[in-house]
N, C-alpha and C positions, 0 to 999 in steps of 0.2 A: 536231528535231521539225518535220515538214513539214506543219503545218496551213496550207492555202493560204488564209489570210485576206488576200484581195486588198486593195490600197490602198483604204481604206474609201470606197466610193461615189464614186470618180472618175467623171467624166461618161462616159468611154469606156474600155473595157478591150480590149486587143488581144492575141490569141494566134493561133497557127497550127494549123489542122486541115483535114481534107478535108470538103467539104460533103456532107450527106446529103439526099436528096430530101424535100421537104415533104409531110407528110400533112395533109389539111384539118383546121383547128382544130375541136375538138368542144366542146360546151357542155352543161352540165346545171345546172338551178336547183334549189336545195334548197327544202323546204317549211317553213322555219323561221319565215317571216313572210309577210304578205300582199303586200308590195311588193318586186319584184325589184331587183337591182342595175341601175343606170341603163344603158340601151342604149348610150349614148355611151361610157361607161367600158369596157363589154364589147367594143365594136368596136375601140377604140383599143388595148386590151391584146391582143386577138386578133391584130391586125396586128403588134404588137411581138413576140409569140411566133413568128409566121411568119418575121419578119425575123431572129430569133435562129437559127432552124433554117437559114435561107438562109445565115447567116454561119458555120455550122459546128456548131452544137449538134445532138446526135442527137435529143434530145427536150426539150420545155419544158412546164412546168405553171405555171398561175397560179390562185391562189384569191383572189377578191375578196370582201370582206365589206362590206355596207352595210345599216344598219338591221337588223342581226342576220340578214340573209339572205346566204347565200354562193353564189357562182357559180364553177364550176371550168371553166377553159379549158385546152386542150392542143393542142400542135402537134408533129409529128415522131413518132419511134418510141420505144416502150418497150424494144424489143430489135432491134438492127440486124441480127443474124443471121437471126432468124425473120421480120423485117420486120413486126412487130406494132405497130400504133399504140398510143398511150397512151390508156387508157380514162379516162373522167371519171365513171363511176358507182361507183367505188371510191375509198377514201382511200389514196393511195399513201404508203408510208413512204419518206422520203428523208433522207439525211444533211444536216443543216443547218449543220455546221461551226461557225464562230465565233458564230453566233446563240446558241450555248450560253453565251457570255460574258454575255449579258443575263440569263439565268436565274441564273447564278452570282453576278453582281453583286447581283441582287435578293435573294438569300438573305443575302448579307453585309449589305445595307441593312436587312433585317428584324432581323438581330442588332444593328445599330446602334440601331434603334428600341426594342429590348429592353434597351438599355444594357449589352450584353455585348461590344460592339466600339465603339471610338472611331476615327473615320476619321483623326484627326490624331495618333494615337499610333503609335509605331513598330511595324513588323511583328514586330520582335524581342520585343515585349511578349507576343505570343501564340505565336510560334514561335521561342523563344530559341535562338540559335546556328545557325539554319538557313541564313541568308544571310551567308556570309563567304567572300570570295574576293579576286580582284585588283581593288582599288578598289571592292569591294562590301562594305557594312557594313549589316546589317539594322537596326541601331540608328538609322541615318540615313534609313531609307526608311519612309514612312508607309503606312498602309492605303489612304488616298486616292490616293497615287501609284501603288500597285499596280493599283488598279481603273481608274485613268485613264491607264495606260501612260506614266507620267512617272517611273518608278523608276530607269531606266537599266540595269535588269537585262539581261544578255546572253541570247541564244539559244544552244543547243548548236551546235557545229560541224556543218555539213551532212554527212550520211553516209547510205549506203544502209540501214543498220540502223535509222535513225530515220525512214525513210519508212514511213508507216502501212500502205500497201499491201504493200510488200516485207516488213514485219514480219509481216503476216498470212500471206503465202506461206511464210515461214520458221519460223513458229510462235514468233516472238520476242515477249515481253511486257516491259513496264516498270512499275516502281513510280514514283509521283511523286517519291520521294526520289532514285531513280536519275536521273531526268530533271533534277532540280535540281542534282545533282552534275555531270552532263555540262554543264549550262549554265554553272556556276561555274568550269569549266575555262577559260572565256573571260573577258577583262577586262570591266569595266563599260562600257557604251556612253557614258554621260555622268553627270554629277553629279545625284543625285536632285532632281527638281523643276525642272531647268533647261530642259527641253524635252519634247516629245511624240515618242514613237516606239513604234509598235504592236509588241508583243512577247508571244508566247504564254506565255513563262515566267511572266509576271505572273499568269496565271489558273491555272497549276498551283499557284502559291503561294496564290492565293485559295481553291482547293479544299482545300488543307491547312489554311488558316486556319479554314474552316468546320468541318472535322473536329476541330481542336484545341479550338475554343471549345465545340462542342456535345457532343463525345465520341461522335459518331455518324459513320457513313460518309457521304461526300458524296452518294452516290446515294440514301440513305435520307432525308436532309434535303431533297433535291430532290423526292422523291416526296411526303413529308409536308407540305412547306411550299408547294409550287406545283402539282405535277401532280394530286394528289388533290383539293385544294380547288377548283381551276379545272375539274375534269373533263376533263383532257387525257389521255384514255384511250389515245390512239394515239401518245403521246410516251414515250420511254424512253431511258435511258443504258445501252448494251450493257455487259454484264459483261466483264471481262478475258477474252480468248480467244473472245468471241462475235463472230466476224469477218464473218458474213453479215448480211443484212437480213431481217427478218421480212416475210412476204408480206402484201399485194401490194406490189410495188415495181418501178420501172423499173431497168434495168441501168445501172450507172455506167460512163462511158467517159472515157478520157484518151488523147490522141495521144502515143504513145511512138515515137520514131524514125520519124515520119511514118506510123505505123500505128495505126489505131483499136484501142484495147486495153480489154478489160473489166477495170475496177478497182473493181468493186463491193465486194469483200472488203477489210476494213480492220481493223487491230488497234486497238480503242478505247482501250487503255491508253496509247497514244502521245499523242493530244490530250486525253483525259480531260476535266477540268472546263473546258478552254479550247475544246473543239471536237468532242466525241464524240456529241453528242445526235442522236437520230433522231426525226423528227416528221412531221406532215402539215401541209399549208397551213392547214386549218381550225383545228388546234390552235395553230399559231404565231400566227395572227391573233387567236385568243381570248386568248392570253397578252398580246400587246401592247395590245390594247384594254382588258383588265382592268388592266394596269399603268398606263396613262394615266388610267383611271377611279379610281385610288387603291385598287384592290382587291387589289394584290399587296404594295406597301409604302405606309406612310402618307405623306400629303402632304409633310411636311417632308423626309422622306428621298427622295421622288421629286424634289423640288426640287434636292437634292444630286446626284442622278444626272444631272440636266440642267444642271448648272453646270460647263461644261468650257471647252475652248479650241479654236480653229481648228486643224484638222489639217494645214494648210499645203499642201493640194492645189490651191488656187486655185479651188475649186468651192463655197465657202461652208459646207462641212460641218465641224461641230464634234464633239468627242468628250467626253462627260462621264465617268460611271462605268458602264461596260458598255453605253452607249448612244451612238449617233450621232444628230445632229439638224441640220436645216436648214430654211429657208423655201423652199417651192415657189413657182413662178411665180404661182400663184393666191393666195398669201398664207398658205396653210395650213402648219402646222409639222409636218414629217415627223419621226418618232422611230422608230428601229429599229436594225438591224444587218445585216451581210452575213456570209456564211460560205463557205468553199471547202475541201473535202478531196478526196482522189483520186476523180475521177469525178463529183462533184456540186458545184454552186454554187448559192447561195441569196441572195436579197435579200428582206428582210421589214421591215414596219413599219406604223405607223398614225398617224392624226391624232386630235386631241381631238373632232373632229366625228363620230367613229364609223366612219370609213372605214379599212379595213386591206387589205393585200395581202401575199401571199407568192408569190414567183416562184422556181422551182427549175428548173435545166436540167442535162443531162448532156452530156458532150463538151466541146470547147474552141471558143470563138467567136473570130472574127477581129476583129469590131467590133460593139459594142453600146452604145447610148446609155442608160445606166442612169438618168441624171438625167431624161431624157425619159420613160422608162418609169414612174418614180415619179410624175411629174406626170400622166401619162395615167391611172394607177391611183388616185391619191389626190386629184385635183382635181375638184370637182363640175362 
């Protein structure tokens, strides 16, 4: 399963691609409130987007939210073949990859608040017999360890058939049970609870947990518990076989054998509850702001989501339950997630002061200072 969940918020990510000419950054202010996003934040983030395109991204979008006002910035191209710039007067659908995990974890924490799930009970309590393999025993793995990437569960062996873009081209689909079976053909990575290692299998299990406890499909619980209550009308989990993106959207690009390749199409059943969500910058910002305001999960459960461990990247980033968090240079606490799937990469999050940002880009960049970008976007 090749959900490209990049090492969470490392200060610099390096990949190789060819550079695309920069198109001047565009700006549009919404009319949601009387005060616009601060000009200093706008100028800093605009420069960051231009730098991303100069480093190889085809196109880059940023949605800044401040005091309920949103500003959309763009740099580069929506379509490299047609040479069309990214418009900022429409809400672009993008694949947000592992940002999906924050939504999935929030649903589980709602079930915890309803006393239907206990974070410290074994996953086998809810999914008996599911996790059994080489040094893998679901009776020894807790729900908390699943959500916090501390379970030791393995990933499936890499293969072309489990590449979400290749699966779309070949008409191949997967069930969560099939993916779990493929993962359990590998040995456990470590003893449960002994360390942190980001693993997408955990969130396939989390999706199955939601379905087992509620008796409903994951996508239905997502809609009824989060999307509809928060008014996230531009966010959806594509159905199995829905490989394209609903318009409007930029084209997703990946560099394959030194060639810029359209990888917009993706089979959503591959990443599923770990990374298949499609959204817009405004919707993702609304989600993280609502989460930090206690409008998605109750306060005690939000505290659990933000009780994690250092990820070991040397950048001060910690991971709780479906959320990453760190202190920015200005002292504000960033809370959010990143995601990467074929063609699209996203970094998103918010602070308790009411600032939020979602940055998405297509293509592959050679060097980007994500830590600096977060500081520019979220520090007053």
